[in-house]
C-alpha positions as CSV (number, residue, x, y, z in Angstrom):
1,M,15.0,1.2,-35.6
2,G,17.9,2.7,-38.1
3,K,18.1,6.3,-37.6
4,R,16.3,8.0,-40.4
5,G,18.0,11.3,-40.5
6,Y,15.7,14.7,-39.8
7,H,15.6,15.0,-44.0
8,H,12.5,12.2,-43.3
9,G,9.5,14.5,-44.0
10,N,8.0,13.6,-41.2
11,L,10.6,13.5,-38.3
12,R,8.5,16.4,-36.3
13,Q,5.3,14.1,-36.2
14,A,7.4,10.7,-35.5
15,L,9.0,12.9,-32.6
16,V,5.1,14.5,-31.3
17,D,3.6,10.7,-31.6
18,A,7.1,9.0,-29.5
19,A,6.1,11.5,-26.8
20,L,2.6,11.2,-26.8
21,G,3.1,7.4,-26.4
22,L,5.9,8.2,-23.7
23,I,3.6,10.8,-22.0
24,E,0.9,8.3,-21.9
25,E,3.3,5.3,-20.4
26,K,5.5,7.8,-17.8
27,G,3.6,11.0,-17.7
28,P,4.7,14.6,-18.9
29,T,8.3,14.4,-16.6
30,G,8.6,11.1,-17.1
31,F,11.0,10.9,-20.0
32,T,13.8,12.5,-21.5
33,L,13.9,14.4,-25.4
34,S,16.7,11.0,-25.9
35,E,13.9,9.0,-25.1
36,A,11.6,10.8,-27.6
37,A,14.3,11.0,-30.2
38,K,15.1,7.1,-29.6
39,Q,11.9,6.0,-30.1
40,A,11.6,8.3,-33.8
41,G,14.9,7.1,-34.3
42,V,17.0,9.8,-34.9
43,T,19.6,11.6,-32.7
44,P,19.0,13.7,-29.9
45,A,20.4,16.6,-31.4
46,A,18.1,16.2,-34.5
47,V,15.2,17.0,-31.8
48,Y,16.7,20.7,-31.4
49,R,15.9,20.8,-35.7
50,H,12.6,21.0,-34.6
51,F,11.3,21.7,-31.4
52,E,13.4,24.1,-28.7
53,G,13.1,21.7,-25.6
54,R,11.0,18.9,-24.3
55,E,8.3,22.3,-23.4
56,D,7.6,22.7,-26.8
57,L,7.4,19.3,-27.9
58,I,4.9,18.5,-25.5
59,A,3.2,21.5,-26.6
60,E,3.2,20.7,-29.9
61,A,1.4,17.4,-28.2
62,A,-1.7,19.7,-26.6
63,R,-1.7,21.4,-29.7
64,Q,-2.8,18.3,-31.7
65,G,-4.9,17.3,-28.9
66,Y,-7.1,20.5,-28.9
67,E,-7.2,20.5,-33.0
68,I,-8.9,16.8,-32.4
69,F,-10.2,18.4,-29.2
70,A,-12.1,21.2,-31.0
71,D,-13.0,18.9,-34.4
72,V,-14.6,16.5,-31.3
73,M,-16.3,19.2,-29.8
74,Q,-17.8,20.8,-32.5
75,Y,-19.2,17.4,-34.3
76,A,-21.0,16.8,-31.0
77,Y,-22.5,20.1,-30.5
78,D,-23.7,20.1,-34.5
79,S,-25.4,16.1,-34.0
80,G,-27.2,17.3,-31.0
81,Q,-28.7,20.0,-32.9
82,P,-31.7,21.4,-33.1
83,S,-32.2,20.7,-29.9
84,A,-30.3,23.4,-27.4
85,L,-30.3,20.8,-24.6
86,S,-29.4,17.9,-26.9
87,A,-26.3,19.6,-28.1
88,F,-25.3,20.5,-25.0
89,E,-25.6,17.7,-23.1
90,A,-23.7,15.9,-26.4
91,T,-20.5,18.4,-25.4
92,G,-20.3,17.2,-22.1
93,R,-20.3,13.8,-23.5
94,A,-17.8,14.2,-25.9
95,Y,-15.2,15.2,-23.0
96,L,-15.2,12.1,-21.8
97,A,-15.0,10.4,-24.7
98,F,-11.7,12.6,-25.9
99,A,-10.3,11.7,-22.3
100,R,-10.8,7.9,-23.0
101,R,-9.5,7.5,-26.7
102,H,-6.5,10.2,-27.0
103,P,-4.9,10.2,-23.3
104,G,-1.4,11.3,-24.2
105,H,-3.2,14.9,-26.3
106,Y,-5.0,14.8,-23.0
107,I,-2.2,14.4,-20.1
108,A,-0.6,16.9,-22.6
109,M,-3.1,19.4,-22.7
110,F,-4.4,19.3,-19.4
111,E,-1.6,17.5,-17.2
112,S,1.1,19.0,-18.6
113,G,1.9,22.3,-17.0
114,I,1.8,23.5,-19.8
115,S,0.2,27.1,-20.5
116,V,-2.8,27.0,-23.5
117,N,-0.4,30.6,-23.8
118,H,2.3,28.9,-24.7
119,S,2.4,30.1,-28.5
120,P,-0.5,31.5,-30.6
121,E,-1.1,28.6,-32.1
122,L,-2.0,26.7,-28.6
123,A,-3.9,29.5,-27.1
124,A,-6.3,30.2,-30.4
125,I,-7.2,26.4,-30.3
126,S,-8.0,26.1,-27.4
127,A,-10.6,28.7,-27.5
128,R,-11.7,27.6,-30.4
129,A,-12.5,24.4,-28.4
130,R,-14.1,26.5,-25.3
131,G,-16.0,28.4,-27.6
132,V,-18.3,25.7,-28.4
133,L,-19.0,24.8,-25.4
134,E,-19.5,28.5,-25.0
135,K,-22.1,28.8,-27.7
136,A,-23.7,25.7,-26.6
137,A,-24.3,27.1,-23.1
138,A,-25.3,30.7,-24.5
139,E,-27.7,29.1,-26.3
140,L,-29.4,27.1,-23.7
141,S,-29.2,29.3,-21.1
142,S,-30.9,31.8,-23.8
143,H,-34.1,30.5,-22.2
144,I,-33.4,32.1,-18.9
145,P,-34.5,35.6,-17.8
146,P,-31.5,37.8,-18.2
147,E,-31.8,38.7,-14.6
148,K,-30.9,35.4,-13.2
149,R,-28.9,34.0,-16.3
150,P,-25.4,33.3,-15.7
151,P,-22.9,34.6,-18.0
152,A,-22.3,31.6,-21.0
153,A,-18.6,31.9,-19.6
154,M,-19.2,30.8,-16.4
155,F,-22.1,28.3,-17.3
156,S,-19.9,26.6,-19.4
157,A,-17.1,26.6,-17.4
158,H,-19.1,24.9,-14.7
159,I,-19.7,21.7,-16.6
160,W,-16.2,22.0,-18.1
161,A,-15.3,21.8,-14.8
162,L,-17.8,18.7,-13.8
163,S,-16.7,17.5,-17.1
164,H,-12.6,17.3,-15.9
165,G,-13.4,16.0,-11.9
166,V,-15.5,13.1,-13.3
167,V,-12.9,12.0,-16.3
168,E,-9.4,12.7,-13.7
169,L,-11.5,10.9,-10.6
170,F,-13.0,8.1,-12.3
171,A,-12.2,7.7,-15.7
172,R,-8.9,7.5,-16.4
173,N,-8.4,4.9,-13.5
174,S,-6.6,7.6,-10.5
175,P,-5.2,4.9,-8.4
176,G,-6.8,4.1,-5.0
177,T,-10.7,5.6,-6.7
178,R,-13.1,3.4,-8.0
179,S,-15.9,5.3,-9.7
180,P,-19.2,4.0,-7.9
181,F,-20.9,4.0,-11.0
182,P,-20.5,4.4,-14.4
183,P,-18.6,7.6,-14.9
184,E,-21.2,8.4,-17.9
185,D,-23.6,7.9,-15.4
186,L,-22.3,10.4,-13.0
187,L,-21.8,13.2,-15.7
188,E,-25.3,12.9,-17.1
189,S,-26.8,13.0,-13.8
190,G,-24.7,16.1,-13.0
191,I,-24.9,17.5,-15.6
192,G,-28.7,17.0,-15.3
193,I,-28.6,18.4,-11.4
194,Y,-27.1,21.6,-12.6
195,L,-29.5,22.2,-15.6
196,R,-32.9,21.6,-13.0
197,G,-31.3,23.6,-11.1
198,L,-31.5,26.6,-13.4
199,G,-34.7,25.5,-14.3
200,L,-34.2,24.3,-17.4
201,I,-35.3,20.8,-17.6
202,P,-38.3,20.1,-15.8
203,P,-37.3,18.5,-11.5
204,D,-38.0,14.9,-11.3
205,R,-41.1,13.5,-10.2
């Protein structure tokens, strides 16, 4: 690929796209800025006109991932309305779908070690994504008596952790692991057990 030079208008995004491919292939610490520059068709020096270093580049990949993730979560939530239960369950499934469709972004967001506080922009968009799940949890748990109701942030964090565990162990081909059931079924049954424990859905007969 010929050198396009840093004046090429899409260079910043070209570098992010190159990083996403390398992250998916080699992991967040398995590539260099020189490799990303080569993939984008520019000299390594040109990278520093847009990013301070590899961490900054990965953070931008994570920010863009959270943008997609927040939109996916919002769409899932909206598609489940007007049922609070359907909206909540849809956000759980959306997490799994996002991890499968955007593995480079997912790794940059959750496996790179980059803090969501790396920049105000990253912090804001990650908070928007979490906020969708918290809103769904708050609406669903509003039927629980206040003295028995878990905080919405805790409720949503439990489901987030469950979703993340299913993704990490069984949906992303972790070495040496094999899902005993389809990841979607594991997630749905896990959420069902949790919701039954809170009395939000009827027990199995």
